[in-house]
N, C-alpha and C positions, 0 to 999 in steps of 0.2 A: 326707751326708744319711742318716738312719736310717729304716728301714722301720717302719711301725707295726704293732701287734699283728695287725690283720686281714690285712696282706700275708703274715704268717708262718704263717698257719693252714695245716693240712694239707688239700689238696684232693685229689679223686680223678677219674680218667678211666675210663670203661668204654665202649668203642666196639665195635660189631660191624657189619661190612660183609660182605654176601654178594652173590656175582655168579655168573651162569652164563657159562661160557666154551665156545665152539663149536670145541673142540679136544681131542684126547685128553690124558689126565692127564700123560703124560710131557712133552708139549709145554707144557701149561700150568705145570709145574713149572719148566721151562727159562725160561719167560717170567717167573715169579716171581723167579728168580735174576737175570735180566737186568735187571729193573725195580729190584731191590735194589742192582744193581751198576752197570755202565756205561751201561745204558739209562734210568736214572732222570731224571725231569723234574720241574720245578715246575709247578703248575697253569696257569701262564701259558705253558708251553712252553719255558721256559729249561732247558737242560740242567742236571742236578743229579746227576752221576754219583757213585757210591760204590764202595767195594771191599768185597767179601764173601768171607771165607775160609770156604768152605762145608764145615766139618767141626766137630765138638763142640769148644767152646772158642775157635773162630775168631772173628776181629774182624769187625765191620761198622762201617765208618768213612768219612768224607769225607777224601780225601787232597788237601791243598792244595799239595803239593809243598814242598821245602826243609824236611822234617821238621815241617811244620805240618799241623793237621788237627783232626778233631773225632770222638772215639769215640761211636758210637751205641749199641753194645752188643756182646754175645758170643753166639755160637750156643749155645744151651742144649740143643737137640734138633734133629737133622736125620735124617729118614727118607724119603729120596727114593723115589718122587715124590709123598708124601702129606703131609709135615709139615716145617715148619721153625719153630723158636721162638728168639726173641731176648730176652735180658734186658740192661738197661742204661739209661742216661739218655735214649736217643734223641736228639732235637734239642734237649733241654733242658739248659742249662748252669747248673744250680743243684740244690740237694738234692731228688732225685726217684729213684724206682725204678719202671721199666717192664718190662712183659712183653708181647711182640707174638707172636701165633701166626698162621701162615698154614697152614690146614688144607685139603687138596685131597681131593675124593671124585669117583671116576669115576661118570658118569651116562650110560650108553649110549655114544654117540660124543663126548660132551662131558664137561665137568668142572665141579663146583661148588667155588668158592673161598669160604671163610669166614675173614676177617681179624678177629682180636680183639686190642684194645689196652687193657690195664689198667695204670694207673699211680697212684702216690700220692706226695705230697710238697708242696713249696711251689710248686705249679703256677700259673703266671700266667694271668690271664684271657685274654689274647691267645692263649696256646697251647690253653687249654680250648676256645676257639671255633675256632681254626684247624685244630686236629687232626682235626676231623670232615670238613671240606672236603678236607683233605690226604689222608687215608686214602681217602675216596671217589674222588678223582682217581687215587690209586695203584692201586686195584683195577680202574678203567676202563682205565688204562694197561696193566695186566697182560693184561686181555682183548684189547686191540688188538694188543699184541706176540704173544700166543699165536695169535691168528687170522691174523696176517701169516705167522708161522712155519709154520703149517698149510698155508697157501696155497702156500708155496714147496716143500713136500715132496709 
């Protein structure tokens, strides 16, 4: 089966999700790393852990065991506790380039998180629609993790 010309057109994604977190910036950054790593979940609550090598050039990937997995991207920038940027295909296994930025700003006793995802390539309609919900769920999950961590300290 061959894709038609429409399926091969270049598409773009530009999503910005902002959320206030009732936790200090260091705890919020810890929550970002947890959600990007072992604490990740799907919107239905199914665990979706990934591994993050939190240094420049480090990988962000799903480890399926037995040398199988899916590379989401590489750490382009990391400046704890204010910034982490990832570049790579993310969850898309086809010609695409993505850049995801988690920017945290201290606001009094809390933190403001702004997540931005930009991508271009042969992006499927399913991913164009699902990514909005997925990132929205992800930032909510980060807030929940951070606020639980704050409560334990």
